[in-house]
C-alpha positions in Angstrom: 0.0 0.0 0.0 1.1 3.5 -0.7 2.4 5.4 2.4 0.9 8.9 2.8 3.6 11.5 2.6 3.8 13.6 5.7 4.1 17.4 5.2 6.5 19.0 7.6 5.2 21.9 9.7 7.1 25.2 9.3 8.5 26.4 12.7 10.9 28.9 14.2 13.5 27.8 16.7 16.0 29.0 19.3 19.0 27.5 21.0 19.0 26.4 24.6 21.6 28.8 26.2 23.3 29.5 29.4 22.2 32.9 30.6 22.0 35.0 33.7 18.4 35.3 34.9 17.1 37.7 37.5 13.5 37.2 38.8 11.8 40.2 40.3 8.8 41.0 42.5 6.8 43.7 40.7 4.8 46.4 42.5 3.0 49.6 41.7 4.4 52.8 43.1 3.6 56.5 43.1 5.8 59.6 43.5 5.2 61.7 46.7 6.8 64.7 48.3 7.9 64.0 51.9 8.6 67.6 52.9 5.6 69.9 52.4 4.7 73.0 54.3 1.5 75.1 54.2 1.4 78.9 54.1 -1.3 80.0 56.4 -2.7 83.5 57.1 -2.9 84.9 60.6 -5.3 87.7 59.7 -8.7 88.1 58.1 -9.0 90.3 55.1 -8.5 90.6 51.3 -5.4 89.6 49.3 -4.1 92.8 47.8 -1.0 91.4 46.2 0.2 87.9 45.2 2.4 87.4 42.2 2.8 83.6 42.4 1.4 80.7 40.5 1.4 77.0 40.8 4.9 75.8 40.0 6.6 79.0 41.1 9.7 78.8 43.2 9.7 80.7 46.5 12.4 81.3 49.1 12.3 81.2 52.9 11.4 84.7 54.2 10.1 85.9 50.8 6.8 87.8 50.8 4.2 85.4 49.4 1.2 87.9 49.6 0.0 91.0 51.3 -3.4 91.3 53.0 -5.6 94.3 53.7 -7.9 94.2 56.7 -11.0 96.2 57.3 -9.2 98.0 60.1 -6.5 99.1 57.7 -9.1 100.4 55.2 -10.5 102.5 58.1 -7.0 103.6 59.1 -6.4 104.7 55.5 -9.4 107.1 55.7 -8.1 108.4 59.1 -4.7 109.0 57.6 -6.2 111.6 55.3 -6.9 113.6 58.4 -3.8 112.7 60.4 -0.9 111.8 58.2 1.0 110.2 61.1 -1.5 107.3 60.9 -0.5 106.4 57.3 2.2 103.9 58.5 -0.5 101.8 60.1 -2.4 101.4 56.8 0.3 99.4 55.0 -0.8 95.9 54.0 0.2 93.0 56.2 2.9 90.8 54.7 2.6 87.0 54.7 6.0 85.3 54.2 7.1 81.8 53.3 8.7 79.7 56.1 10.5 77.4 53.7 12.2 77.3 50.3 10.6 75.2 47.6 8.0 75.0 44.8 4.4 76.0 45.2 2.2 73.0 44.2 -1.1 74.1 45.7 -2.7 77.6 45.5 -6.0 77.9 47.2 -6.6 81.7 46.9 -5.9 84.5 44.5 -5.6 88.3 44.4 -8.7 90.1 45.8 -10.0 86.9 47.5 -11.4 87.1 51.0 -9.4 85.0 53.5 -10.0 84.2 57.1 -7.5 83.7 59.9 -6.0 80.2 59.7 -6.8 79.6 56.0 -4.2 77.6 54.1 -3.2 79.8 51.2 -0.7 77.5 49.5 1.5 74.5 49.9 5.3 74.5 49.3 7.2 71.3 48.6 10.9 70.7 48.5 11.7 69.0 45.2 14.6 67.0 46.7 12.2 65.3 49.1 10.4 63.5 46.2 10.3 59.7 46.8 8.5 56.7 45.4 6.0 55.2 47.7 5.3 51.5 47.2 2.9 49.3 49.1 4.2 45.8 49.5 2.0 42.9 50.5 3.0 41.7 54.0 4.1 38.3 52.8 7.0 39.8 50.9 8.2 42.3 53.5 10.7 39.9 55.2 12.9 39.9 52.0 12.7 43.7 51.5 14.5 46.1 53.8 16.3 49.4 54.0 19.1 49.3 51.4 17.4 46.9 49.1 18.1 47.9 45.4 15.2 48.2 43.0 14.4 49.4 39.5 11.8 52.1 39.0 10.2 52.0 35.5 8.6 55.3 34.4 5.5 55.5 32.1 7.9 56.2 29.2 9.8 53.0 30.0 12.8 54.8 31.3 14.4 52.9 34.1 15.9 54.5 37.2 17.9 52.6 39.8 17.1 53.3 43.5 17.2 51.9 47.0 14.7 51.4 49.7 15.4 54.2 52.2 12.6 54.0 54.7 10.0 51.5 56.0 6.8 53.0 57.5 5.8 51.0 60.6 2.1 50.8 59.5 0.1 48.1 57.8 -2.9 49.0 55.6 -5.8 47.2 57.3 -7.6 46.4 54.1 -4.8 45.5 51.7 -2.5 44.1 54.4 0.4 45.9 52.8 3.3 47.9 54.2 4.6 51.2 52.8 8.2 51.4 51.7 9.9 54.6 50.5 12.5 54.8 47.7 14.7 57.9 47.6 15.0 59.2 44.0 18.3 60.3 42.5 18.4 63.7 41.0 15.5 63.5 38.6 12.9 66.1 37.7 9.6 64.2 38.2 6.1 65.4 39.1 4.2 64.2 42.2 1.5 61.5 41.8 3.3 59.8 38.9 2.4 56.1 38.7 5.5 54.0 38.3 6.4 50.3 38.3 8.9 49.1 41.0 10.8 45.8 40.4 12.7 44.3 43.4 15.1 41.4 42.9 13.8 38.1 44.3 16.1 35.4 43.0 18.9 35.1 40.5 20.9 32.5 38.7 24.1 33.3 36.9 24.4 29.9 35.0 20.8 29.2 34.1 19.9 26.8 31.3 17.4 29.0 29.6 14.9 29.0 26.7 12.7 31.8 25.3 9.3 32.1 27.1 7.6 31.3 23.8 9.2 27.8 23.8 7.4 26.7 26.9 4.1 24.9 26.6 1.7 23.7 29.3 -1.6 22.0 29.9 -4.8 23.8 31.1 -4.1 23.1 34.7 -0.5 24.4 34.5 0.7 21.1 36.0 2.8 19.8 33.1 5.3 21.8 31.1 7.2 20.8 27.9 9.2 22.0 25.0 9.4 20.7 21.4 13.1 19.7 20.9 14.2 19.6 17.2 16.4 16.7 16.2 18.4 16.6 12.9 16.6 19.8 11.9 13.6 17.7 10.9 11.8 16.1 13.8 10.2 17.8 16.9 10.2 15.6 20.0 8.1 16.5 23.1 10.3 16.8 26.2 9.0 17.5 29.7 10.7 20.3 31.6 10.5 22.0 35.0 10.4 25.8 34.7 12.4 27.6 37.4 13.3 31.3 37.3 11.9 33.6 34.6 12.3 37.2 33.4 10.5 39.1 30.7 11.9 37.0 27.9 13.6 33.8 29.2 12.7 30.8 31.4 15.2 28.7 33.3 14.5 25.0 32.8 15.5 21.7 34.2 15.2 18.5 32.2 17.1 15.3 31.9 16.7 15.2 28.1 17.6 18.9 27.3 21.1 20.2 27.1 22.8 23.4 26.2 22.8 24.2 22.5 19.8 21.9 21.8 17.3 23.5 19.5 13.7 24.1 20.6 10.6 25.3 18.8 9.5 28.9 19.6 6.8 29.5 16.9 4.6 26.9 15.2 4.7 24.3 17.9 1.3 25.0 19.6 -0.6 21.7 20.1 2.1 19.9 18.1 2.2 16.2 18.6 5.2 14.3 19.7 7.6 13.3 16.8 6.2 15.8 14.3 8.1 16.5 11.1 9.2 20.1 10.9 10.9 22.5 8.6 13.0 25.2 10.4 12.5 28.7 9.0 15.6 30.8 8.8 15.6 34.0 10.9 
């Protein structure tokens, strides 16, 4: 009888290589200023002069605004009769108690303010940190001095270290807050970032691309399709170990360094399938 000719399946492959693999814990973080000070008014009246806007820089001791009170308005009328009273009608100065950037501005020129009102908030740019909430089960392996990678929304990566641990647990999320001091970097507050903290590493991992790993629906069995003689794909069980964004460390008695494994075209492929390797 005539034997049916089997048509090889076209696949792409990769070599099993020895690579360094770092496995990270990944958390969400947000930038926050640690040093902020409010400018308050100690008088009631109307703002007569205030040249600042949000984002303006102000220095300690600098006049932030001047305020006119009802008593001063009355004194100004009296000074028309008695000029010696004119010095008492000058607007009252409100000064900044710290140097920094104005991030909040609650009132503007000609607004009515009451004693104790917060007029603005000043932050110190150098006090910007990344605040990251870590689930409690991971906190034993993370401490002051732990290195981490901060990934910005534009995918730029900054290296930092844990500088402070707050002794508080969020009662709902059961997470603890860690602070990461930022290097000299001009970033805004409330910027959402990704924080990656090293968990495990292997400097001599036998690794394959993530796309080479296949598994069953229950995620209990894992395998790769090993290519023999450039023509035959054999199903070989593996145990996945560490992984990063592109590679997986594997352990298998039948896989060695420099073996060839299928990375594309092997989905649901049967054991001992004829294949044709596509060139890169």
